[in-house]
Backbone bond lengths (Angstrom), bond angles and torsions (degrees), N, CA, C in turn:
res aa  C-N    CA-C-N  psi(-1)  N-CA   C-N-CA  omega(-1)  CA-C   N-CA-C  phi
1 M - - - 1.481 - - 1.485 112.75 -
2 R 1.279 116.75 144.32 1.450 114.66 177.35 1.598 113.32 -113.20
3 V 1.197 116.21 125.70 1.607 120.36 -175.53 1.618 106.33 -116.15
4 L 1.344 102.76 144.35 1.526 114.08 175.26 1.520 107.46 -108.25
5 V 1.292 117.96 131.80 1.398 120.25 -173.03 1.572 95.98 -117.80
6 V 1.412 120.40 125.30 1.301 129.83 174.14 1.488 113.46 -117.93
7 E 1.332 118.63 91.69 1.544 123.00 -167.32 1.487 106.11 -146.22
8 D 1.343 120.98 126.35 1.372 128.19 -177.84 1.548 115.44 -79.98
9 E 1.209 117.90 -18.56 1.496 132.30 173.03 1.466 103.37 -74.30
10 V 1.476 118.63 100.06 1.343 121.78 -176.51 1.547 114.93 -61.17
11 R 1.324 117.58 -41.03 1.481 120.08 178.68 1.439 111.82 -67.51
12 L 1.283 116.09 -41.17 1.540 117.92 -175.70 1.538 104.33 -70.13
13 A 1.295 120.65 -43.83 1.476 123.80 177.48 1.554 106.56 -51.55
14 A 1.322 123.02 -47.09 1.426 124.91 -173.99 1.616 107.46 -70.08
15 T 1.363 116.35 -43.04 1.342 116.97 173.32 1.604 116.63 -55.82
16 L 1.341 113.65 -40.38 1.438 110.94 177.88 1.512 112.94 -73.82
17 Q 1.214 115.90 -33.25 1.599 121.57 175.12 1.523 107.54 -55.57
18 D 1.358 116.57 -50.63 1.376 125.09 -178.58 1.627 111.19 -57.84
19 L 1.307 112.56 -51.50 1.417 115.84 -179.19 1.577 112.28 -64.05
20 L 1.264 118.74 -42.14 1.386 121.41 175.83 1.485 118.55 -59.77
21 E 1.417 109.41 -49.96 1.413 114.97 172.79 1.573 117.63 -56.71
22 L 1.238 112.29 -36.22 1.557 116.43 178.82 1.496 110.97 -66.72
23 N 1.337 114.66 -20.20 1.455 121.00 -176.84 1.581 110.70 -105.05
24 G 1.303 116.59 19.36 1.471 123.00 170.30 1.573 115.47 87.61
25 Y 1.313 117.73 10.62 1.490 120.64 174.62 1.344 114.14 -86.70
26 T 1.334 123.27 146.24 1.426 130.33 157.46 1.469 113.23 -83.36
27 V 1.236 122.45 127.51 1.569 127.80 -161.92 1.488 107.66 -131.59
28 D 1.412 115.03 132.71 1.298 124.36 171.65 1.630 107.65 -122.35
29 V 1.299 113.68 144.73 1.530 117.07 -171.99 1.510 110.06 -127.94
30 C 1.349 118.06 133.05 1.402 116.06 167.64 1.705 106.56 -140.15
31 H 1.329 113.48 163.02 1.390 118.73 -165.01 1.427 121.71 -116.62
32 D 1.400 114.74 7.50 1.394 120.13 174.77 1.510 111.55 -144.86
33 G 1.340 119.50 164.88 1.379 117.40 -172.49 1.584 119.23 -73.02
34 E 1.325 114.03 -25.74 1.434 116.74 175.10 1.531 115.61 -65.99
35 A 1.479 113.37 -47.11 1.382 121.46 173.01 1.459 112.01 -56.69
36 G 1.402 115.35 -43.77 1.582 121.25 -179.49 1.447 108.14 -58.55
37 L 1.346 118.11 -51.39 1.447 118.15 -179.62 1.515 116.01 -56.98
38 D 1.375 112.80 -43.64 1.428 117.78 179.44 1.441 117.82 -57.77
39 N 1.522 109.88 -42.72 1.489 114.97 178.35 1.424 107.68 -71.52
40 A 1.422 129.08 -41.52 1.330 126.64 -178.73 1.469 121.56 -57.75
41 L 1.387 110.79 -33.87 1.505 119.98 179.92 1.628 110.47 -68.12
42 T 1.348 116.72 -17.27 1.392 116.29 -177.88 1.661 107.94 -67.88
43 S 1.237 115.86 -17.88 1.470 118.82 176.41 1.604 113.43 69.79
44 I 1.350 116.06 19.96 1.471 116.83 -179.03 1.482 117.80 -96.82
45 Y 1.406 111.58 5.30 1.528 113.96 -173.61 1.521 109.80 -108.50
46 D 1.187 112.63 146.45 1.607 120.81 174.08 1.518 110.95 -86.02
47 V 1.241 124.50 -19.47 1.458 129.00 173.79 1.532 115.91 -163.05
48 I 1.258 117.52 141.72 1.437 124.65 177.25 1.401 118.33 -108.79
49 L 1.267 125.57 126.58 1.548 126.01 172.83 1.524 104.91 -99.96
50 L 1.257 117.94 117.25 1.460 125.49 -169.05 1.575 113.56 -127.94
51 D 1.317 117.83 109.63 1.367 124.45 173.53 1.534 112.16 -68.92
52 V 1.344 113.04 160.37 1.440 122.96 -168.84 1.605 107.57 -91.18
53 M 1.280 110.16 -53.46 1.538 119.23 -172.19 1.598 103.55 -89.89
54 L 1.345 115.17 95.82 1.574 119.83 178.75 1.510 105.13 -129.36
55 P 1.430 110.43 152.82 1.341 116.80 174.52 1.542 112.29 -74.85
56 K 1.359 118.44 158.37 1.481 126.76 173.02 1.604 104.51 75.74
57 L 1.304 119.06 -61.68 1.492 119.76 179.62 1.498 105.90 -131.97
58 D 1.332 123.93 132.21 1.459 124.41 172.44 1.597 107.49 -74.08
59 G 1.293 108.94 161.11 1.531 117.39 175.37 1.460 120.00 -53.10
60 F 1.342 113.01 -44.85 1.460 115.24 173.02 1.569 117.78 -58.55
61 T 1.372 115.62 -36.27 1.394 118.92 175.45 1.434 114.13 -67.18
62 V 1.349 115.96 -45.94 1.477 126.60 -179.57 1.507 103.51 -54.41
63 L 1.278 117.75 -48.26 1.582 123.29 -169.36 1.456 105.91 -64.61
64 R 1.490 117.23 -52.73 1.391 120.44 -170.32 1.634 107.80 -63.36
65 R 1.262 111.49 -35.17 1.615 117.40 -178.54 1.566 106.99 -67.61
66 L 1.234 113.79 -41.63 1.500 125.05 179.84 1.635 109.90 -54.70
67 R 1.393 107.67 -55.69 1.514 111.85 -173.50 1.468 108.79 -72.82
68 A 1.403 118.02 -28.07 1.420 120.89 176.61 1.597 113.33 -61.17
69 E 1.259 113.23 -30.17 1.471 122.84 177.54 1.500 110.16 -80.39
70 G 1.283 117.89 -1.13 1.452 116.12 177.50 1.528 117.07 95.30
71 S 1.350 115.64 -4.16 1.485 121.40 -173.08 1.577 108.25 -68.26
72 T 1.341 115.39 131.40 1.451 118.98 177.53 1.537 108.30 -116.16
73 T 1.411 120.26 22.67 1.422 121.96 167.52 1.465 113.54 -59.28
74 P 1.366 113.48 128.61 1.569 116.04 172.02 1.354 112.34 -48.79
75 V 1.366 120.01 136.95 1.468 122.35 171.54 1.574 111.88 -124.60
76 L 1.261 116.93 125.28 1.463 121.44 173.96 1.593 108.45 -108.38
77 M 1.260 112.38 114.01 1.489 122.92 -177.10 1.423 106.84 -82.50
78 L 1.439 119.22 126.32 1.431 130.08 177.52 1.546 109.53 -111.25
79 T 1.226 124.25 122.68 1.473 130.02 -177.03 1.447 117.22 -157.27
80 A 1.250 115.60 150.61 1.490 123.07 172.13 1.519 111.85 -85.60
81 R 1.298 117.32 -8.56 1.441 123.45 173.31 1.533 114.75 -80.72
82 S 1.302 114.75 108.24 1.474 124.21 -175.67 1.453 117.23 -93.18
83 E 1.383 114.61 -11.67 1.535 115.10 -177.26 1.487 118.76 -58.91
84 L 1.354 110.24 144.83 1.538 114.36 -175.22 1.492 111.86 -54.87
85 T 1.444 114.32 -38.71 1.475 116.03 -178.30 1.598 113.77 -66.39
86 D 1.306 114.42 -27.64 1.414 117.86 179.56 1.568 106.07 -72.43
87 R 1.272 119.16 -46.91 1.422 124.62 178.62 1.502 115.75 -51.94
88 V 1.403 106.44 -46.51 1.492 116.35 -177.59 1.479 109.30 -69.22
89 N 1.386 120.16 -35.85 1.399 127.64 -175.99 1.651 103.09 -68.26
90 G 1.309 115.29 -45.05 1.495 113.07 178.70 1.395 117.32 -65.73
91 L 1.326 120.02 -39.41 1.508 125.25 179.02 1.611 109.56 -66.44
92 D 1.318 112.39 -40.08 1.446 118.77 -177.61 1.494 110.44 -71.46
93 S 1.269 117.41 -25.45 1.492 124.63 -179.93 1.517 107.83 -80.71
94 G 1.363 119.78 -13.84 1.433 116.04 176.53 1.531 114.84 124.14
95 A 1.329 118.55 1.71 1.420 126.25 177.80 1.496 110.91 -59.77
96 D 1.285 120.96 138.91 1.511 119.83 164.26 1.499 122.95 -83.45
97 Y 1.387 107.49 -16.83 1.513 116.31 -176.96 1.477 109.21 -166.08
98 Y 1.436 116.94 150.73 1.393 118.33 -175.01 1.426 107.60 -132.18
99 L 1.358 119.46 115.08 1.512 123.15 -173.91 1.527 104.10 -115.30
100 T 1.356 113.17 127.23 1.437 120.48 179.11 1.599 113.42 -86.53
101 K 1.279 123.94 135.51 1.464 125.34 167.14 1.531 112.08 -72.40
102 P 1.259 114.99 146.56 1.442 128.82 -7.69 1.470 109.93 -79.00
103 F 1.327 120.35 152.54 1.595 126.21 -178.77 1.535 104.86 -131.77
104 E 1.346 102.24 155.89 1.540 109.95 175.53 1.523 108.81 -84.19
105 P 1.341 112.15 143.35 1.494 119.86 -177.71 1.595 110.66 -57.32
106 K 1.411 118.89 -37.61 1.372 120.45 -179.96 1.465 110.85 -66.31
107 E 1.399 119.71 -29.88 1.446 122.25 -176.52 1.457 108.19 -77.34
108 L 1.394 117.40 -33.09 1.494 121.97 178.85 1.591 106.44 -66.26
109 L 1.401 116.62 -50.01 1.404 115.83 -175.88 1.550 111.25 -66.23
110 A 1.293 119.59 -30.92 1.498 117.58 176.94 1.550 108.46 -68.29
111 C 1.271 120.11 -37.88 1.478 119.87 178.69 1.494 109.30 -60.27
112 I 1.252 118.62 -46.12 1.390 125.60 -174.75 1.511 109.05 -60.50
113 R 1.415 114.47 -48.72 1.413 120.04 179.04 1.611 111.81 -63.03
114 A 1.297 119.32 -30.69 1.431 122.77 177.28 1.522 110.53 -76.69
115 L 1.300 120.47 -35.51 1.399 114.46 -177.32 1.449 111.51 -81.65
116 T 1.322 120.45 -27.65 1.613 117.54 170.08 1.405 117.83 -70.62
117 R 1.451 114.80 -21.92 1.484 115.21 172.18 1.409 113.39 -75.64
118 R 1.347 123.25 -16.66 1.430 124.16 -171.09 1.533 112.71 -76.25
119 Q 1.283 118.54 -22.82 1.358 121.05 177.16 1.574 118.91 -122.19
120 P 1.386 117.97 53.20 1.473 118.57 -173.29 1.578 112.30 -53.54
121 E 1.253 117.59 -39.14 1.446 116.86 -176.16 1.458 116.40 -66.96
122 L 1.463 109.92 -21.14 1.483 113.52 178.06 1.456 113.69 -102.07
123 R 1.282 121.75 -25.71 1.450 126.02 -163.34 1.613 112.70 -109.62
124 Q 1.511 114.74 -11.05 1.404 116.16 -178.25 1.500 110.55 -118.02
125 T 1.290 114.63 30.14 1.542 114.49 -178.88 1.659 106.32 -69.55
126 D 1.223 115.08 143.47 1.372 118.69 -169.56 1.556 111.18 -94.73
127 A 1.357 116.49 -10.53 1.393 119.57 -174.82 1.514 115.86 -157.33
128 L 1.306 117.23 145.93 1.487 124.20 171.23 1.448 110.32 -96.27
129 K 1.303 122.80 143.39 1.458 126.93 170.81 1.475 114.89 -121.00
130 Y 1.274 121.89 137.83 1.507 126.94 165.39 1.504 111.36 -153.38
131 G 1.392 112.52 133.78 1.436 117.21 -172.21 1.673 109.97 55.50
132 D 1.336 104.66 -124.60 1.563 110.89 -178.85 1.428 107.92 -101.47
133 L 1.459 125.36 8.16 1.330 124.29 174.47 1.463 117.95 -88.82
134 R 1.357 118.40 158.25 1.405 124.70 172.84 1.582 106.50 -141.43
135 L 1.412 113.41 123.56 1.460 110.51 179.25 1.450 109.36 -112.20
136 E 1.298 121.02 121.02 1.594 125.77 -173.65 1.461 102.59 -87.80
137 K 1.383 114.95 124.50 1.505 122.05 -174.33 1.537 106.00 -78.61
138 T 1.345 118.65 -32.94 1.621 119.43 -171.88 1.595 105.29 -84.25
139 S 1.206 125.50 -24.65 1.459 117.99 178.50 1.465 117.90 -116.94
140 F 1.444 115.99 7.34 1.503 122.09 -179.08 1.600 114.75 56.01
141 T 1.459 110.93 31.49 1.506 120.71 -175.48 1.545 110.26 -98.64
142 L 1.291 117.09 125.65 1.573 118.57 174.01 1.580 102.44 -109.03
143 S 1.396 111.80 129.58 1.368 120.82 -174.30 1.511 111.36 -131.15
144 C 1.411 114.65 151.79 1.464 121.39 175.27 1.585 105.99 -144.69
145 G 1.436 113.39 104.11 1.357 115.28 -178.38 1.464 111.01 75.71
146 E 1.355 118.30 -122.95 1.583 124.97 177.74 1.496 110.00 -92.11
147 R 1.254 118.79 -11.96 1.489 121.85 -168.17 1.520 98.23 -95.17
148 S 1.434 114.48 145.69 1.457 124.27 167.73 1.505 113.92 -149.62
149 V 1.348 117.62 155.76 1.452 119.00 176.85 1.599 103.70 -141.90
150 R 1.273 113.37 152.44 1.470 122.29 178.19 1.447 108.21 -93.24
151 L 1.352 118.87 133.70 1.401 124.79 177.09 1.542 120.44 -101.10
152 S 1.215 118.07 148.42 1.525 124.76 178.74 1.553 102.15 -65.43
153 R 1.348 114.92 166.57 1.447 115.98 175.25 1.529 116.09 -62.14
154 K 1.288 115.38 -38.57 1.512 118.20 178.39 1.566 112.33 -72.03
155 E 1.353 114.68 -36.53 1.490 118.68 175.35 1.523 108.83 -59.18
156 F 1.466 112.26 -44.37 1.402 115.46 -174.35 1.507 114.77 -69.69
157 D 1.421 115.60 -37.11 1.521 122.63 173.49 1.491 110.24 -60.06
158 M 1.371 123.81 -39.50 1.352 128.60 -171.93 1.467 111.47 -77.61
159 M 1.376 114.46 -42.21 1.630 119.15 173.34 1.425 106.82 -70.54
160 E 1.274 129.69 -31.07 1.423 125.09 -177.43 1.550 109.29 -66.54
161 M 1.431 112.44 -43.83 1.401 116.21 -175.57 1.573 107.26 -71.40
162 L 1.257 122.89 -31.04 1.466 124.08 176.40 1.592 109.48 -71.86
163 M 1.161 117.77 -35.32 1.485 118.55 -179.89 1.530 113.13 -79.00
164 L 1.336 114.41 -28.53 1.471 118.47 179.78 1.440 108.04 -74.14
165 N 1.405 121.14 -33.17 1.359 121.48 -178.23 1.427 112.70 -104.43
166 Q 1.293 118.45 -3.88 1.485 121.27 170.57 1.562 115.93 48.36
167 K 1.247 111.84 -112.31 1.549 116.45 -171.48 1.550 112.84 -73.35
168 L 1.398 113.62 -15.68 1.441 117.62 176.36 1.573 114.36 -67.92
169 V 1.425 115.21 143.89 1.470 114.43 -179.19 1.463 103.91 -88.86
170 I 1.474 109.73 137.46 1.415 125.29 179.27 1.495 103.55 -106.66
171 T 1.455 113.43 118.74 1.469 119.97 -177.07 1.693 107.29 -70.82
172 K 1.309 113.76 157.90 1.440 111.71 168.36 1.461 118.21 -64.00
173 E 1.287 118.62 -32.52 1.449 124.10 173.13 1.543 113.93 -50.97
174 K 1.355 110.23 -53.39 1.415 118.53 176.99 1.601 118.06 -60.67
175 L 1.360 113.10 -39.43 1.387 119.35 173.42 1.489 111.76 -61.52
176 L 1.375 113.67 -47.79 1.464 118.02 173.34 1.533 119.84 -48.51
177 L 1.397 109.61 -47.07 1.484 117.96 -175.30 1.695 110.91 -74.11
178 K 1.427 112.47 -34.72 1.438 110.46 -176.94 1.649 110.20 -84.75
179 V 1.353 112.25 -36.61 1.548 109.87 -179.10 1.500 113.12 -85.32
180 W 1.423 120.09 -40.29 1.393 119.75 -174.21 1.701 111.81 -96.06
181 G 1.317 114.48 -26.94 1.369 120.82 -178.11 1.515 115.49 92.33
182 Y 1.510 110.91 165.28 1.377 113.60 -179.56 1.422 123.88 -61.69
183 E 1.409 116.87 -30.14 1.422 122.06 -176.10 1.436 119.67 -85.85
184 S 1.459 114.55 -8.36 1.516 126.07 -172.51 1.612 107.25 -72.66
185 D 1.292 108.73 146.66 1.396 123.30 170.41 1.630 114.27 -86.66
186 A 1.292 117.50 3.85 1.477 121.99 176.11 1.562 113.27 -56.20
187 E 1.226 110.35 142.79 1.607 117.10 178.37 1.561 112.84 -124.04
188 D 1.247 115.25 175.56 1.491 120.35 -175.81 1.482 113.62 -45.61
189 N 1.381 115.75 -39.88 1.424 117.34 -175.84 1.596 112.65 -59.68
190 N 1.463 111.45 -28.73 1.460 113.88 -175.21 1.595 109.90 -70.05
191 V 1.394 108.62 -31.89 1.457 112.83 175.77 1.379 111.90 -68.29
192 E 1.418 119.44 -38.02 1.552 121.93 -177.89 1.523 111.05 -67.02
193 V 1.319 117.07 -33.68 1.437 123.64 -177.40 1.566 103.52 -69.45
194 Y 1.222 124.40 -46.39 1.495 122.34 -177.04 1.450 111.59 -76.46
195 I 1.423 120.65 -24.57 1.489 116.25 174.44 1.485 105.07 -71.07
196 S 1.339 121.31 -33.13 1.488 125.80 179.48 1.524 108.08 -60.36
197 F 1.323 115.71 -47.39 1.421 119.32 173.63 1.471 117.82 -51.70
198 L 1.323 109.81 -52.04 1.452 117.35 -176.44 1.692 106.49 -67.57
199 R 1.262 126.73 -35.83 1.381 126.87 177.33 1.584 108.81 -60.77
200 K 1.378 117.22 -46.31 1.416 125.60 -177.99 1.654 104.56 -59.02
201 K 1.277 116.86 -40.48 1.538 118.94 179.38 1.466 110.12 -71.15
202 L 1.327 119.41 -42.00 1.428 118.85 171.93 1.474 116.30 -52.14
203 D 1.408 109.84 -40.89 1.514 115.37 178.71 1.506 109.03 -61.57
204 H 1.379 116.44 -52.73 1.341 120.68 -178.08 1.590 116.84 -53.03
205 L 1.322 108.17 -31.67 1.541 111.58 -178.59 1.458 109.21 -89.79
206 H 1.298 119.02 5.29 1.583 121.85 179.97 1.546 107.49 58.87
207 S 1.299 124.06 26.76 1.423 123.12 -179.64 1.527 108.13 -69.17
208 Q 1.375 112.69 146.92 1.474 116.22 171.46 1.568 110.36 -92.25
209 V 1.223 120.63 2.60 1.436 123.62 173.56 1.513 108.74 -82.55
210 K 1.315 112.95 136.38 1.566 112.51 -179.89 1.597 106.26 -128.10
211 I 1.303 110.51 155.02 1.491 116.32 170.63 1.530 108.61 -89.19
212 R 1.339 116.84 121.47 1.350 121.31 -175.13 1.532 111.94 -94.43
213 T 1.340 123.21 133.61 1.409 118.37 172.85 1.481 112.92 -96.87
214 I 1.376 115.48 131.17 1.404 120.46 178.29 1.536 105.44 -108.21
215 R 1.271 112.13 106.41 1.542 122.40 -167.37 1.459 106.99 -54.43
216 M 1.335 115.11 134.72 1.540 131.96 176.82 1.631 107.83 60.30
217 V 1.330 115.36 18.73 1.481 112.60 178.32 1.599 108.31 -130.42
218 G 1.366 115.78 -63.21 1.460 116.49 177.82 1.562 110.40 168.54
219 Y 1.383 114.66 -137.08 1.517 114.34 -172.61 1.601 107.63 -139.25
220 C 1.269 108.48 161.79 1.481 116.78 173.10 1.555 110.30 -153.42
221 L 1.305 115.82 158.14 1.550 117.00 176.71 1.558 106.47 -83.20
222 E 1.323 110.13 154.95 1.518 119.50 -177.96 1.481 107.39 -140.97
223 A 1.310 120.15 123.21 1.597 124.62 171.23 1.510 106.82 -96.71
224 P 1.207 119.03 160.53 1.407 122.36 -179.59 1.507 112.98 -61.41
225 E 1.288 123.35 -41.97 1.530 119.60 177.58 1.509 109.79 -64.69
226 E 1.284 126.19 -7.49 1.462 123.31 -177.07 1.632 105.74 -101.77
227 A 1.287 117.65 -12.76 1.608 118.02 -177.91 1.397 108.84 -65.18
């Protein structure tokens, strides 16, 4: 499962990332509300850990905008603010649970397990489909008809983003952040190389879906009926 941590305290964010990764989760971290909202709207996460006191956009605003966009991703709010009005505000904004700092690691993990169990029909989908393609989340397999290929982790993450967003253009910057992470030294040419890998695999599959380059912007998927 993939978790987004939106927390401006860098050391706490790193601690949460270590804890979750030790328990088998894939974790992305960002440190302000704008980046958190941008990440959350990609719809690639199974659960979001969201702090309230954030720079640029506070957690309540992030959550309200996320819900206004139709996102149903479970959100666990983490905050040092324990007043009743804050908890009510968070729940009214669309939070699924409200955990006050400091909290025990076991309690946090139990909350995440509970939240991800609540929406099995939404969060445990085994595959994504677009055009004649099928992307298997559990096996990292991309298939078209009877043909299939196994993707590397970065190829899978990139194709997952493209398939989740379908016709929307994904910028190189966003791909770098989601696939390589904030601390990586990867550059635009790394994205271009992996796009090339994916195109070769689409050709091998004889898929009619293409990865379209939007010059100076990024990439999107295109099926024949959309051309």
